[in-house]
N, C-alpha and C positions, 0 to 999 in steps of 0.2 A: 504495501498500501503505498502510496505515498503522500505526505501529507501534505503535497501543496495545494494537491487536486481535495483532501477532507477540509482543510482550508477554505476552498472557493467556493464547496457546497455549505460549510458553515454559514457564510457568509450570503450565499443565497436563500439559505432557508431562513436566517433572521430575517431580514431585509425584506424579504418579501411576506414576513407572517406580522412582524411590525408595524408595516405600511400598512395594512389594509384597517377597513374602516370597523372591522370587529371586536381588532384589538384595541383601537385606539376606543371603543365604545366600552368594551369588559373594563378595559384597564381604568378608566375615570369615571364610570360608572359603577365597579366593584367597588370602591373605597365609600363611597356615596351609600351601597347597600350594609356597606357592614359600620359603617358610621349610624343609620339608619337603625341598625340591630341593636345597639350602644344606648341612643338616647331616644326611641321613638315610644319603647315601652312605656319609657317615666310621660312621656307625653298621653298616651293612652290611659294608662290609669288615672292620670289627672283629670282628663275631659269626660270620662267613664264611669265616674263616682255619682254614685245617687245624691241625690239635691232637692232639698223642700218638699220631701215627701209627707205627705199626712196620714196615720196609721192609729186606726182607731184600736181601743184594746178594750173586750170583757171581759175580768177577771173574774171569774167566777170561783178562784180557792180562795181570794184574799192575802197571797202572800208575794205574787208576782209584779202587782202594776207598781212598786216603790222602785222595781230595778229598771222600768224604762226612763231613760232619764233624755231629754230632749237633746238633739245637737243641730247642727250646719246643716245634714244629709237627713235626717227622719224631727218630726214632733209625735209626741202620743198623744191622745185625747182618750181620758178614762170615761168609757159607757158604760161600765160595772153594774148600775143600776140601772139599768133599760135589758130587758131581753137581748137576747143575741139574734136572732129572725125581726123584732124591731130595727136592729141598726142597718142590718143587712140591706132592710126594704126600704131604710133610706140611703142608700151606699153613695149614690151620685150625689144625691142631695146634700150630703154632711161634704161634700167634697175630697171625701176619705181613698186615699192608692192604696191602701189594702186595712182588712179588720181582720184582729189577733183572737179566737175566743181558747181561752182557757177553762178548761174543766175545775171541779171539783174535786179535792183531793179524795185519791183512792187509799183508805183506811189497809188493802192489802198491799200494796204494792207501794203505798207511801209514794206514790208522782202523781203527775197529772198530765192530760193529755192536750195537744196543743192542737187547734187547726187556723189556717191562713187564710181567708178569703181576699180574692184581689180580682178587678176585670181584666190586668192582662196579668198574663207567670209573672211569680213572683221572682226578684232577681236572687243569685245564688248567695250574696251579700248580706240584703235584709235576709233571706232565711236564716243564714247562722246566727247572725246578730240576734235574733230573738230567740234560735233556739242556746244560745250563750248566754243570754239575758235568765231564761227561765230554769237552765241548768243552775244557776248560780242562785236563782232563789229556791230551788228544793233541796238544796246541799243546803243554805241558812236553816230552813224551817227542820230537815231531818235533824241540825244539831242541838235544836232546841229540845226534839223529843228525850234526849241523854240526861237534860236536866243539871249538868256542866258547867259550871258560871264561866266564862270567858274561853268557850271551848275554842270559838275559831279563831281566838288569837293565839290557845293553843298549840292549834294546828299547823297556824302559819308559821309560830317562833320553832316547831318540830319539825318542817320541813328546811331538804337542807339541798343546797345547789351548789356542789363540788365541782370547782374546775382543774383541769391536772395543767400543769406549767409544763412544757417537755423544753429541755435542751440537749442542744448535739453541743458532742465535747470535742476541742478543737485538736492538733498535734500537742500544740504547747500547754496544754491542759486545760485552758480558757473556755469558759462557760456559754453560749450562746445560746439565750432566746430562738426557739423557734416555732412557727405553727406548721401542723401535719396537714390540717386543711387547706392551706396554704399551698404547699408541695402537691398533695391531691389535685388541686385545680389546675397547677401548672402540669401534672401531670398527663391527664386531661387531655388539654390545650393541644399540649405537645402532640400527641396520638393521632390525635383527629386531623391535625392541620397539613401534618407528613404524609397521613394516610390520605386526604383529601389530595395533594399536591401530586403524587404517585400518581395514583389513579387516576386525572384526571389530565394530566402530561405525557401519563404513558399510553392511553388513549389517543390524544391528539397528535401521537407518531405514527398509529397505525391508519389513523383517517386518512393521515398525507398517505403515507404509502397505498391505501387503495385509490385515495383520487390517480395520485399519479398513474395508476398501475391500470385503471379503468380510462385514462385518456391515452392510453397510448404512449403520454409525453417517455415513459418511465427507459419507451426502447430507445429515445435519441440519448438519453442522459448516459444508459450504460452503454453508447458505441464510444462514448469519450471518456469515461471514468469506468473503476471495477465497480461492481456492484458491492462490494465490499466498503467501499469507500463512499459511495453514496447511503448507506445503511448508518455508519458511524459518523459522518456529516449531517446527515439528517438526526439523529439522536441528539448530538451535542450541538445543535442550530436551534433545536427546540429546548434544549435544558439551559440556551442563554436567553431564549425570549423567554421561558418561563424563571427565570431569576430576576430576568429585567423586570417583569409584571408583577413578584413578589414584591421586590425592593420596593418601587411606583405604588402599588397598595401600602405598605409598612408605611411610607412618608407620607401620601394623601389621607389614608386616615388617621394619623394621628393629627396633622393638619386639623382635618373637620371636627373629630374629637374635641381636639383641645378648644377650637372656636367653641362650636357649640356648647360645651360644659361650661366657657367661659360665659358666657351669652343665657344661657337656662338658670347657671348659679348650682351653688355645691350642694343643696339640700336636694337638687333635683338629679344629681348625680348619684348621691348616695343613695335614693331612691332605686336610679335604675341597678346599680350594682344589688342591691337587693332584688329587684326582678331576674337579672341575669344569675342570680345563686338561686334563687326559683328555678327556672328556668334550666338550669343545671342538675340538679335534684331531682326533675320530672324527668329527666333524661334518664339521670342514675337509675330512678328506678322503672324505664322502658326497656332497661338492659335487665332488668332481675334483682338490681341492688335496692333493698329498702333500705327504709330509716334506721328500722333496727339492727338491719346488717351492719349499718356505716358508724352505730353509736357503737356496736360489740367492737368493732373495729378500732373504736376512739376515735373515727373519723367523720365525722357526723358534719354535713354543711353548717357554716356558718351563717347566721344571719347578719346583715349589717348592722339591724338595728340594735342585736346584743352585740357586738364588736365596737359598737358606738360609743356604750353604755358602759363597756368592762374597760377600762386602762388594760389590766393585765394581758388581754387578748388582743387589743391593738396594738401594742406595743410588743408584742410576739409576731404580730404581721409584718410591724414595719423593720424588726429584727430579723426577719426571714428576706424579706425582699433587697435590708440593705446585707446582707450576708449571701445573697446568692452566686453565684459562680457564674454569672452572666457568659464570660469568655467563654468557659466549657460548653456551655446553654447553646451559644450561638454558633463555635466552632462544631457542634457536634450535629445541631439542625444542618447544617450546610454539608459535613460530609456523609451523612446519612440519609440526607436526600437526594444527594448527587449518586450515590452507589448504589440506593435504592433504585431513583429511577433507572440509571445505568440498565442496572439488572432487569428491570418489569422491561422498559422500551423496548429494551433487543429483544423481549419476547412478545412483543406486541406489532415488534414490527417484522419478527420472521411471521406470528400469525395474518399480517398484513398483504405478506408478499404473497402469499399462501390462496389470498381468495380472490374474489372479482367484486365482491360487494358486500358491504356491511352488514347485512344479514346471514352469510355465511359463516360468520365471525363469531358466533354463539357458541357451537359447541366443544372449536378449537381453546375458547376464550377459560373454561371451567378450568381445568387444571392450574391457569396461571391467578385467576382471582382468589380460588378457594386460598392456598395460601395467607395473600392479602388480610381477606376476613378470618382470617383464624389470630394473624398475627394482630387484626384490630381490638378484637376479643379478648385474646391476652392482654395487650395493652390498657385496656377499658379495667380490667380487676387490677395491676401492677399497684395500685395504689395500696394493697389491702396487703399484700405482701411481698416486697419488691427484691426481696432477695430468693422466696420462695424457688422450688427446683421446677416448676411450667414456667416462671416467669424468668428464670436464668437462664434456661436453655433456650426460650423463644427468644432470649437477645444475644444467643448466640448462633444459632441455627440459620444463615444467610436468607433463606426464604420472609423471615419473619421479624429479623433481628433491626432493620431500619425503623421497622413502628415502635418494637416493643424494646429496645436497647434506651430509644429516646425519653418513652416512658418512665425510663427507671431510672435516667440522668438525673430531676433531682433529687433523687434522695441520697444521690452520692453512688457513686460505681470505681473500684479498684481499677489505679491505671490498665494492670493487667489483662484484664476482663473487655476493656474499652479494646484495649490493644488486638486480643487474639479475635473479637468479633470485629475489628475491620479490615482484620488481616485475613479469614476467613469470608470475608464478603469480597473484597478484591477479587481472592481468588475464584472465587465461585463467580463471581461477574464475568474473569477473565474467560472461564472456559465455558458457562452461556451463552456468552457474546459468541467466542469461536463458534460453539454449536450452530445459535441460529444465522452468524453470519452464510454458513454451508448450505440452509434450510432457502433463505432469503436470495443468493446467489442464483439456484436455480428454480424457488416459487417465483419469482418478479418477473420471468419470461413463458410465467405457462398460464395457459388461456382453454375457457373453454372442459375444462373438467373440475368438477369440486372436490377439494383434496380431505382426504381422510388422516387418522394418527398414521396410520399405516405408510400414505405415500410421504410422511413429514419423517418417519423413521428411513425410509428406501433413502431419501436424498441425504440423511444426513450420515447415512454410512458411505455414500459416494466418495470417492476421492477427486 
């Protein structure tokens, strides 16, 4: 292979892509999208709140009404002296948005039943607010049955909210306050970002190969350069495009988020952080990591309100942010993204060369995409036990290490493990790139026949 030819192909591939309107559109709209994800939730929460609602209450138990205090969102009116049916008949006349009817106390269950009536479906927030107030009232009433003076105060004093302060010990014996929750969030974000980038840009290589093959442009290209030079030039060219787009996204997103946050204010920024924490929690639960399991692991999601109210938690987060090895994180991301991308892009380039349209790639992609998915799932659980056997081997096996090792790095990885993982990844890339190049060299000029795994094996064995 001639490096001059590869350099020419890299330049052609890079310039062709960065000059496309789609590239410019995605590059400049991407940061707007990312900034919107960071800012819009707080705006939606602000404008989506209930305001000025009128709620009537018929309290037949005699213990709940005092818990319904007026607020900016809801005003409560006591209709307990009137029959519930009478109030319902005059619902619109009274200007009510909802009517809450509380039954008499059931002596058997020592509780009440609650019914809410409204012309429009009741919002979830209002329903939860009503339920919470009724629960508090019933609990207070039950406490009075024990005939113990100041029982509520005693129970409040007995309750304990113990927090665990975690410290990491440096080689010099220095103790540094740290936050396991923050390490978890960084681990999840890094693994998701690198998974997305490897899958997206490797797929871009395959699509480019298919387009050139379908348009027969590749026949002209291989008459001037070797097929392997074309493949590696295309892979590296797309990698340069990916890094350019990524760096522009980082810079533009930071500028937009900083500008909008300064305009909206710090309080809204804290609300947004709370929303993002809730979204991360929901995502974790979607993958089977429930709150109890996370709490058992000592890594429950922190709420921004709690962190703001607890100096120790806030100090732990600030200390963790200060002590993070940013150089290792950035270099680790670049190295593992580059090597992971090169490994999978070579596979996708070979697949693209073996087919004539994108619909034929589904079967051939399965063996390639399965390791990526396995790596993502291992990385998603890496925060629970970053040194466990499955996570360790996931960070060593080259087909999963780009994603899993990056998820482990925030928790600290010995230098020898990083070195071994990178060496194995490089060796595997060289071997797989050689195999992919053999398939690419033959497949790029094959037309009129649907390729099977048997055909790929036959091409691979040819000298």
